[in-house]
LOKOLKOL-334171 format. One record per residue (C-alpha): residue number from 0; residue in three letters; x, z, y. Coordinates in pm, whole numbers. Last residue first. Example, Ala and Ser with C-alpha at 12.3 -4.5 7.8 and 13.67 -1.06 7.14 Angstrom:
residues 2
+------+------+--------+--------+--------+
| resi | resn |      X |      Z |      Y |
+------+------+--------+--------+--------+
|    1 |  ser |   1367 |    714 |   -106 |
|    0 |  ala |   1230 |    780 |   -450 |
+------+------+--------+--------+--------+
end
This chain:
residues 159
+------+------+--------+--------+--------+
| resi | resn |      X |      Z |      Y |
+------+------+--------+--------+--------+
|  158 |  cys |   4261 |  10080 |   7228 |
|  157 |  ile |   4402 |  10498 |   7079 |
|  156 |  ala |   4748 |  10527 |   7107 |
|  155 |  lys |   4774 |  10880 |   7284 |
|  154 |  pro |   4577 |  11045 |   6923 |
|  153 |  ser |   4871 |  10897 |   6776 |
|  152 |  ala |   4859 |  10568 |   6514 |
|  151 |  leu |   5050 |  10358 |   6750 |
|  150 |  ala |   5321 |  10532 |   6765 |
|  149 |  asp |   5398 |  10704 |   6426 |
|  148 |  ala |   5362 |  10219 |   6352 |
|  147 |  cys |   5596 |  10193 |   6590 |
|  146 |  arg |   5836 |  10455 |   6478 |
|  145 |  arg |   5826 |  10314 |   6062 |
|  144 |  arg |   5856 |   9951 |   6204 |
|  143 |  leu |   6188 |  10008 |   6393 |
|  142 |  thr |   6301 |  10200 |   6152 |
|  141 |  glu |   6217 |  10013 |   5834 |
|  140 |  ala |   6313 |   9658 |   6127 |
|  139 |  asp |   6707 |   9837 |   6103 |
|  138 |  ala |   6767 |  10029 |   6459 |
|  137 |  phe |   7117 |   9864 |   6681 |
|  136 |  phe |   6908 |   9877 |   7009 |
|  135 |  leu |   6688 |  10191 |   6885 |
|  134 |  asp |   6713 |  10410 |   7148 |
|  133 |  gly |   6576 |  10120 |   7367 |
|  132 |  leu |   6247 |  10178 |   7180 |
|  131 |  asp |   6040 |  10259 |   7463 |
|  130 |  leu |   5659 |  10440 |   7260 |
|  129 |  leu |   5347 |  10495 |   7471 |
|  128 |  ala |   5459 |  10316 |   7758 |
|  127 |  asp |   5365 |  10424 |   8091 |
|  126 |  pro |   5230 |  10105 |   8299 |
|  125 |  arg |   5469 |   9970 |   8587 |
|  124 |  glu |   5356 |   9948 |   8856 |
|  123 |  thr |   5270 |   9695 |   9120 |
|  122 |  leu |   5183 |   9456 |   8910 |
|  121 |  leu |   5124 |   9098 |   8902 |
|  120 |  arg |   4959 |   8857 |   8613 |
|  119 |  cys |   5106 |   8462 |   8655 |
|  118 |  gly |   4812 |   8166 |   8620 |
|  117 |  gln |   5028 |   7938 |   8861 |
|  116 |  ala |   4791 |   7997 |   9197 |
|  115 |  thr |   4797 |   8383 |   9082 |
|  114 |  ala |   5137 |   8474 |   9112 |
|  113 |  ile |   5150 |   8306 |   9434 |
|  112 |  asp |   4925 |   8528 |   9601 |
|  111 |  glu |   5075 |   8756 |   9400 |
|  110 |  leu |   5391 |   8744 |   9509 |
|  109 |  arg |   5191 |   8705 |   9890 |
|  108 |  glu |   5122 |   9077 |   9854 |
|  107 |  ala |   5426 |   9228 |   9724 |
|  106 |  val |   5578 |   9075 |   9982 |
|  105 |  asp |   5375 |   9269 |  10207 |
|  104 |  ala |   5385 |   9615 |  10010 |
|  103 |  arg |   5731 |   9649 |   9926 |
|  102 |  gly |   5935 |   9616 |   9604 |
|  101 |  thr |   5789 |   9736 |   9306 |
|  100 |  phe |   5688 |   9372 |   9076 |
|   99 |  val |   5647 |   9438 |   8787 |
|   98 |  ile |   5494 |   9055 |   8599 |
|   97 |  ala |   5278 |   8903 |   8316 |
|   96 |  glu |   5216 |   8573 |   8190 |
|   95 |  val |   5602 |   8433 |   8276 |
|   94 |  gly |   5502 |   8068 |   8321 |
|   93 |  ala |   5931 |   7978 |   8443 |
|   92 |  arg |   5878 |   7999 |   8780 |
|   91 |  ile |   5670 |   8332 |   8775 |
|   90 |  ala |   5927 |   8550 |   8644 |
|   89 |  ala |   6154 |   8336 |   8966 |
|   88 |  met |   5923 |   8447 |   9227 |
|   87 |  ala |   6018 |   8853 |   9032 |
|   86 |  ala |   6304 |   8794 |   9069 |
|   85 |  gly |   6396 |   8655 |   9323 |
|   84 |  ala |   6170 |   8896 |   9495 |
|   83 |  asp |   6388 |   9216 |   9333 |
|   82 |  asp |   6208 |   9545 |   9343 |
|   81 |  gly |   6181 |   9574 |   8946 |
|   80 |  cys |   6141 |   9260 |   8811 |
|   79 |  asp |   5957 |   9435 |   8459 |
|   78 |  leu |   5807 |   9083 |   8257 |
|   77 |  ile |   5476 |   9186 |   8051 |
|   76 |  ala |   5393 |   9103 |   7785 |
|   75 |  ala |   4974 |   9083 |   7584 |
|   74 |  cys |   4963 |   9128 |   7225 |
|   73 |  arg |   4650 |   9022 |   6972 |
|   72 |  ala |   4941 |   8950 |   6605 |
|   71 |  ala |   4785 |   8686 |   6458 |
|   70 |  pro |   5064 |   8460 |   6519 |
|   69 |  leu |   5379 |   8654 |   6350 |
|   68 |  ala |   5652 |   8550 |   6397 |
|   67 |  glu |   5609 |   8261 |   6630 |
|   66 |  arg |   5506 |   8525 |   6904 |
|   65 |  ala |   5786 |   8647 |   6826 |
|   64 |  ala |   5940 |   8350 |   6923 |
|   63 |  glu |   5763 |   8284 |   7237 |
|   62 |  ile |   5868 |   8650 |   7332 |
|   61 |  leu |   6157 |   8646 |   7294 |
|   60 |  ala |   6190 |   8297 |   7465 |
|   59 |  ala |   6043 |   8367 |   7780 |
|   58 |  trp |   6206 |   8706 |   7824 |
|   57 |  trp |   6563 |   8551 |   7846 |
|   56 |  gly |   6375 |   8246 |   8005 |
|   55 |  pro |   6255 |   8478 |   8269 |
|   54 |  gly |   6602 |   8699 |   8327 |
|   53 |  ala |   6822 |   8971 |   8167 |
|   52 |  tyr |   6977 |   9138 |   8457 |
|   51 |  ile |   6690 |   9090 |   8679 |
|   50 |  gly |   6384 |   9066 |   8527 |
|   49 |  ala |   6524 |   9306 |   8256 |
|   48 |  asp |   6464 |   9605 |   8568 |
|   47 |  arg |   6275 |   9806 |   8354 |
|   46 |  ala |   6271 |   9695 |   7964 |
|   45 |  ser |   6105 |   9521 |   7917 |
|   44 |  leu |   5657 |   9590 |   7780 |
|   43 |  leu |   5507 |   9392 |   7471 |
|   42 |  val |   5148 |   9500 |   7524 |
|   41 |  ile |   4947 |   9617 |   7169 |
|   40 |  ala |   4649 |   9492 |   7005 |
|   39 |  his |   4596 |   9694 |   6731 |
|   38 |  arg |   4524 |   9539 |   6382 |
|   37 |  gly |   4693 |   9824 |   6214 |
|   36 |  ala |   4862 |   9574 |   6016 |
|   35 |  val |   4922 |   9312 |   6361 |
|   34 |  ser |   4957 |   9565 |   6545 |
|   33 |  ile |   5252 |   9706 |   6312 |
|   32 |  glu |   5392 |   9378 |   6288 |
|   31 |  leu |   5358 |   9281 |   6654 |
|   30 |  ala |   5606 |   9579 |   6710 |
|   29 |  ala |   5812 |   9533 |   6458 |
|   28 |  val |   5863 |   9128 |   6608 |
|   27 |  ala |   5945 |   9265 |   6943 |
|   26 |  gln |   6205 |   9529 |   6851 |
|   25 |  ala |   6324 |   9262 |   6635 |
|   24 |  leu |   6365 |   9023 |   6925 |
|   23 |  ser |   6502 |   9294 |   7165 |
|   22 |  his |   6416 |   9564 |   7426 |
|   21 |  ile |   6120 |   9678 |   7373 |
|   20 |  ser |   5838 |   9913 |   7587 |
|   19 |  ile |   5548 |   9938 |   7386 |
|   18 |  ala |   5259 |   9905 |   7558 |
|   17 |  pro |   4918 |  10086 |   7458 |
|   16 |  ala |   4626 |   9837 |   7521 |
|   15 |  ala |   4311 |   9907 |   7737 |
|   14 |  pro |   3958 |   9801 |   7617 |
|   13 |  gly |   3741 |   9511 |   7592 |
|   12 |  ser |   3975 |   9144 |   7656 |
|   11 |  leu |   4378 |   9158 |   7674 |
|   10 |  gly |   4528 |   9213 |   7999 |
|    9 |  gln |   4480 |   9574 |   8070 |
|    8 |  ala |   4843 |   9862 |   8036 |
|    7 |  arg |   4767 |  10173 |   7945 |
|    6 |  gly |   4971 |  10397 |   8200 |
|    5 |  arg |   4909 |  10378 |   8495 |
|    4 |  leu |   4780 |   9986 |   8635 |
|    3 |  his |   4779 |   9950 |   9005 |
|    2 |  pro |   4515 |   9627 |   8977 |
|    1 |  gly |   4483 |   9340 |   9256 |
|    0 |  met |   4562 |   9359 |   9626 |
+------+------+--------+--------+--------+
end
C-alpha cells in the first residue's frame, strides 16, 4: 500500500507542501496568486468528499482553469473521494492526478493498482489542511488572498 500522508501533502519535488482546502475557482486562484508571490509550492485540496458530490469533471475543470490563470504556480491537486470506491474510480478514469480514498483497505489496495497504472496517486488518509477556505465561499478576492497570505506566512507553512 502506498504512503499514508498526514499533516502536509506530498507530491511535489522537495519537501512537503502545505495544503489549502478550496471550494471554488476563486479560492484556487487566490491561493495560487499568493503561492506565486511568495514562491511557495502548495497543494490544492478539495473539500471533504467533493469527489462524491461534485465529481471529478468539476475538479479537473477547476484545477485546469486555476493553472491556466497562473501558469507559474507550483501546485499539486488532490480530490477527496471519501470512502466511495465509485467516486474514486471515476476520478481515476477522468485523469485526476491524486485522490483521497478512505474506504476499506482491501478496496484501497485494488484502487491503488488501478490508480498507479493510470498515473494517479492514491492517498488513504486526507492530509490536514493548513487553511480551509470553506467559510469564505462568498468572500471577495482580496479577502481570500489575505487569508492565504496569512496562512502561508505562518510557521506551520514552512516548506
